LUMVO-781798 format. One line per field, with one value per residue (C-alpha): chain; residue in three letters; x, y, z. Coordinates in Angstrom, 3 decimals. Example, Ala and Ser with C-alpha at 12.3 -4.5 7.8 and 13.67 -1.06 7.14 Angstrom:
2
ch (A,A)
aa (ala,ser)
x (12.300,13.670)
y (-4.500,-1.060)
z (7.800,7.140)
END
This chain:
266
ch (A,A,A,A,A,A,A,A,A,A,A,A,A,A,A,A,A,A,A,A,A,A,A,A,A,A,A,A,A,A,A,A,A,A,A,A,A,A,A,A,A,A,A,A,A,A,A,A,A,A,A,A,A,A,A,A,A,A,A,A,A,A,A,A,A,A,A,A,A,A,A,A,A,A,A,A,A,A,A,A,A,A,A,A,A,A,A,A,A,A,A,A,A,A,A,A,A,A,A,A,A,A,A,A,A,A,A,A,A,A,A,A,A,A,A,A,A,A,A,A,A,A,A,A,A,A,A,A,A,A,A,A,A,A,A,A,A,A,A,A,A,A,A,A,A,A,A,A,A,A,A,A,A,A,A,A,A,A,A,A,A,A,A,A,A,A,A,A,A,A,A,A,A,A,A,A,A,A,A,A,A,A,A,A,A,A,A,A,A,A,A,A,A,A,A,A,A,A,A,A,A,A,A,A,A,A,A,A,A,A,A,A,A,A,A,A,A,A,A,A,A,A,A,A,A,A,A,A,A,A,A,A,A,A,A,A,A,A,A,A,A,A,A,A,A,A,A,A,A,A,A,A,A,A,A,A,A,A,A,A,A,A,A,A,A,A)
aa (gln,ala,ser,leu,gly,ala,gln,ala,ser,leu,gly,ala,gln,ala,ser,leu,gly,ala,gln,ala,ser,leu,pro,ala,thr,pro,ala,leu,pro,ala,thr,leu,thr,leu,asp,ile,leu,leu,pro,arg,leu,ala,glu,ser,ser,glu,arg,phe,trp,lys,gln,phe,thr,ala,val,ser,cys,ser,glu,thr,val,thr,gln,arg,lys,leu,gly,ser,lys,gly,lys,ile,ala,tyr,glu,arg,ser,ser,leu,phe,asp,tyr,leu,ile,val,met,thr,leu,glu,glu,gly,glu,leu,ala,val,glu,glu,ser,arg,leu,leu,gln,lys,glu,ala,gly,lys,arg,lys,gln,met,ser,leu,leu,val,thr,asn,gly,phe,pro,thr,leu,ser,leu,val,phe,his,pro,his,tyr,gln,glu,ser,phe,glu,tyr,arg,ile,glu,gly,asp,asp,val,val,glu,gly,gln,pro,ala,ile,arg,ile,ala,phe,arg,gln,val,thr,pro,ala,arg,ser,thr,thr,ala,leu,arg,leu,arg,gly,his,asp,phe,pro,leu,glu,leu,lys,gly,arg,ala,trp,val,asp,pro,gly,thr,ala,ser,val,leu,arg,ile,glu,ser,gly,leu,lys,lys,pro,met,gly,asp,leu,gly,leu,glu,ala,leu,asp,cys,ala,val,arg,tyr,gly,pro,val,asn,phe,pro,gly,gln,pro,ala,pro,tyr,trp,leu,pro,gln,glu,ala,arg,ile,glu,ala,arg,thr,arg,his,gln,his,trp,gln,asn,val,his,arg,phe,ser,ser,tyr,lys,his,phe,thr,val,lys,ser,glu,thr,glu,val,gln,gln)
x (-9.035,-10.789,-13.823,-14.827,-18.325,-16.969,-13.415,-12.062,-8.857,-7.242,-3.691,-0.880,1.505,2.780,-0.462,-3.723,-5.611,-8.793,-10.126,-10.388,-12.336,-10.026,-9.936,-8.808,-4.681,-2.677,-1.019,2.942,5.286,4.899,8.848,7.640,6.701,5.908,8.843,10.942,9.198,8.484,12.094,12.451,9.580,11.490,14.264,12.273,10.421,13.358,15.126,11.960,12.469,15.188,14.967,11.313,13.306,15.878,14.277,11.484,8.921,5.830,2.177,-0.751,-3.755,-7.529,-9.551,-13.970,-16.476,-19.157,-22.971,-25.217,-24.623,-21.428,-21.238,-18.581,-20.658,-17.253,-13.304,-9.888,-7.009,-3.758,0.280,2.560,6.596,6.717,9.074,8.731,10.952,10.500,12.073,11.508,10.973,10.850,9.472,6.417,7.075,6.609,5.586,6.122,5.541,6.648,4.221,5.307,2.062,2.727,-0.818,-4.311,-7.229,-11.298,-12.521,-11.744,-15.931,-16.918,-16.793,-15.930,-13.076,-10.791,-7.383,-5.195,-1.517,0.900,-0.564,2.222,3.690,1.394,3.990,5.234,2.699,5.719,8.191,9.837,8.548,5.006,4.890,4.387,0.930,-0.112,-1.358,-0.040,-0.747,0.322,-2.753,-0.661,1.013,-0.562,-0.193,0.360,0.258,2.118,4.455,4.516,3.583,3.108,-0.331,-0.117,-3.215,-2.943,-4.785,-4.366,-3.925,-5.885,-5.074,-1.918,0.669,-1.381,0.265,-2.700,-5.559,-7.873,-7.951,-11.164,-11.602,-8.004,-8.053,-6.727,-7.482,-6.390,-7.180,-7.683,-6.481,-6.810,-6.263,-3.673,-0.372,1.290,4.939,7.429,8.600,11.908,12.869,10.203,9.631,5.543,4.162,0.679,-1.534,-4.880,-6.857,-9.542,-11.595,-11.442,-15.173,-16.668,-16.101,-20.132,-19.101,-17.412,-19.352,-16.688,-18.149,-15.619,-12.084,-10.112,-7.253,-4.910,-1.293,0.559,4.483,6.238,10.574,11.992,16.297,18.558,22.017,24.804,21.713,22.870,19.491,15.808,13.840,9.964,8.271,5.085,3.205,-0.813,-2.614,-6.013,-8.582,-12.284,-13.855,-17.823,-19.591,-23.885,-23.950,-21.103,-18.613,-14.756,-12.604,-8.322,-6.550,-2.329,-0.398,3.389,5.703,9.377,11.048,14.314,17.013,19.010,21.558,22.451,25.930,26.110,29.480,30.440,33.227,34.391,36.053,37.727)
y (1.950,1.820,4.043,4.628,6.624,8.523,7.695,7.474,5.659,5.238,6.087,5.700,8.109,6.530,4.332,2.876,-0.055,-0.778,-0.705,-4.248,-5.134,-7.039,-8.528,-6.705,-7.724,-7.067,-3.822,-2.966,-2.703,0.952,1.328,0.852,4.492,5.864,7.756,5.015,2.957,5.665,6.316,2.672,3.024,5.985,3.273,0.310,2.313,3.984,0.794,-0.804,1.875,1.311,-2.463,-2.113,-0.001,-2.773,-5.393,-7.010,-9.060,-10.631,-9.100,-10.365,-7.910,-9.348,-6.792,-7.352,-5.835,-6.714,-7.262,-7.112,-9.322,-8.748,-11.201,-11.462,-9.263,-9.552,-10.204,-9.296,-11.341,-9.378,-11.330,-8.294,-7.736,-4.979,-2.892,0.439,3.195,5.970,9.180,12.452,15.590,18.399,17.477,15.119,11.038,10.631,6.753,5.278,1.425,-0.032,-2.882,-4.586,-6.764,-10.485,-12.608,-11.472,-13.446,-11.999,-11.480,-7.133,-5.692,-2.472,-2.079,0.222,-1.517,0.483,1.051,1.045,1.660,2.325,0.620,-2.079,0.969,1.871,1.398,4.909,6.105,5.750,7.291,10.234,12.699,11.642,11.369,15.263,14.059,11.104,10.618,7.553,5.169,1.675,-0.408,-3.206,-6.350,-9.336,-12.666,-12.115,-15.485,-17.044,-13.994,-11.709,-8.116,-4.961,-3.156,0.493,2.701,5.971,8.763,11.642,15.027,17.193,19.394,17.778,16.230,13.228,9.606,8.680,9.904,9.778,10.399,11.237,12.953,13.719,15.790,14.065,14.296,13.454,11.297,11.364,7.728,6.173,2.675,0.186,-1.574,-4.589,-3.962,-6.815,-5.091,-7.027,-5.390,-2.249,-3.897,-4.093,-7.621,-5.650,-2.691,-1.632,2.185,2.896,7.293,8.800,10.123,9.345,11.925,11.726,15.413,12.880,9.864,7.753,6.493,4.051,2.724,0.180,-1.781,-4.535,-5.564,-8.630,-8.227,-10.883,-11.932,-12.884,-13.957,-13.130,-14.501,-12.774,-10.681,-10.681,-10.435,-11.188,-8.292,-7.648,-6.809,-6.798,-10.327,-8.752,-5.997,-6.187,-2.583,-2.520,0.748,1.683,4.224,4.164,2.130,0.939,-1.984,-2.861,-4.970,-5.767,-8.048,-7.200,-10.539,-10.025,-13.035,-14.479,-11.135,-10.854,-8.289,-5.700,-3.616,-0.964,0.252,3.309,4.252,7.492,8.281,11.579,12.143,14.594)
z (-18.531,-15.168,-14.116,-10.657,-11.486,-14.365,-15.389,-11.943,-10.632,-7.028,-6.972,-3.895,-4.401,-1.162,0.007,1.971,4.007,5.850,9.013,11.224,14.158,16.932,20.621,23.599,23.818,26.715,27.228,26.406,29.161,29.720,28.851,25.130,23.834,20.744,21.269,21.139,18.406,16.003,15.218,14.918,12.101,10.774,10.032,8.811,6.228,4.536,4.716,3.110,0.439,-0.885,-0.419,-2.788,-5.460,-5.424,-6.863,-9.643,-9.460,-10.726,-9.978,-10.458,-10.626,-10.241,-10.901,-10.398,-10.736,-7.726,-7.958,-5.326,-1.862,-2.853,-5.699,-9.122,-12.224,-13.821,-13.392,-15.676,-14.452,-15.751,-15.309,-15.722,-15.187,-12.000,-11.075,-8.945,-8.224,-5.751,-5.582,-3.071,-5.117,-3.344,-0.663,-2.582,-2.734,-6.207,-6.482,-10.694,-11.334,-14.058,-15.554,-18.814,-19.380,-20.075,-19.944,-19.744,-18.946,-19.115,-22.203,-22.865,-22.390,-22.458,-18.271,-15.317,-13.869,-11.077,-11.006,-8.383,-8.504,-5.605,-2.631,-1.569,-0.513,2.427,5.004,4.364,6.747,9.116,6.778,8.481,5.057,6.816,10.378,11.292,8.924,11.592,14.649,16.129,19.414,20.850,20.642,22.792,21.598,18.547,16.365,12.919,11.333,14.016,14.361,17.460,16.613,17.627,16.920,15.836,15.090,12.563,11.638,9.351,10.851,8.935,7.206,6.215,3.407,2.292,0.775,-0.885,-4.112,-6.405,-9.575,-10.997,-14.408,-14.708,-11.525,-8.587,-5.495,-1.946,0.877,4.512,6.148,9.109,9.706,12.134,11.761,12.925,13.582,14.350,17.455,16.474,13.835,13.137,9.922,8.885,8.938,7.892,7.293,6.693,5.899,5.283,4.512,7.772,6.250,3.499,0.514,-0.996,-2.792,-5.197,-4.615,-2.729,0.188,1.666,0.401,2.875,1.286,3.501,1.833,3.933,4.190,3.651,3.975,0.435,0.591,-2.071,-2.136,-0.593,1.592,5.684,6.061,4.189,2.547,3.826,0.918,-0.058,-0.971,-1.750,-1.753,-1.874,-2.437,-1.910,-3.148,-3.245,-4.093,-4.081,-7.416,-7.693,-6.133,-6.960,-6.224,-7.012,-5.724,-6.105,-5.336,-6.062,-6.178,-7.858,-6.828,-8.308,-6.832,-9.085,-9.055,-11.726,-12.767,-14.783,-16.613,-19.113,-20.804,-21.585,-25.576,-26.969)
END
């Protein structure tokens, strides 16, 4: 069991992230507007939803409790067989993750570790179901790992449907986010996304929560184009007295299909 203060875990019904300070970049052509880009991002987000729920993979989760000056006080790594199911029920997006433990390293101690779920789906801040919940702004051209990208800032509108929640003592508290995303100008696929809290949540003891998710192409036999899937998600959370860092890494993707047959007998 992980805890943040007293029995807390962070979950993303559709995800969250961190802030980045970037140098100024040249402005995009005036012809590229949000009216053009947001519908493309909505299509890309729906495509990601379908692709991510059609694969399984290996997930390595490293949980760290950090001490003074960011030094690691305790670390535990776990390897899982992983798959995710996302559904839209009664107007709300539900994310369910299945993890089957394969291996674990690090002695188990009575240590408060942070549990983080659902963060690979952070890019769903552009899904049509959530676009009314955010404000967006095109910041300019950029480069991500040598690849041209469009940098887009987003900020959650208040009050609005939240994509992310903090679970504390059995109760869910919605989180309000702001951040940036780097988008492929050709496919509108999200290459990287970072976000954090709009403001500290002092009443819950949460001073900062930052997340960065990196996506990359994965090729499957028989598919005409690569799937853009999560490669890594980094989450850090800080309270007044505690500091945690979790890293999720995804690899060995496998594509699968499910067929169902029903036979009715008299």
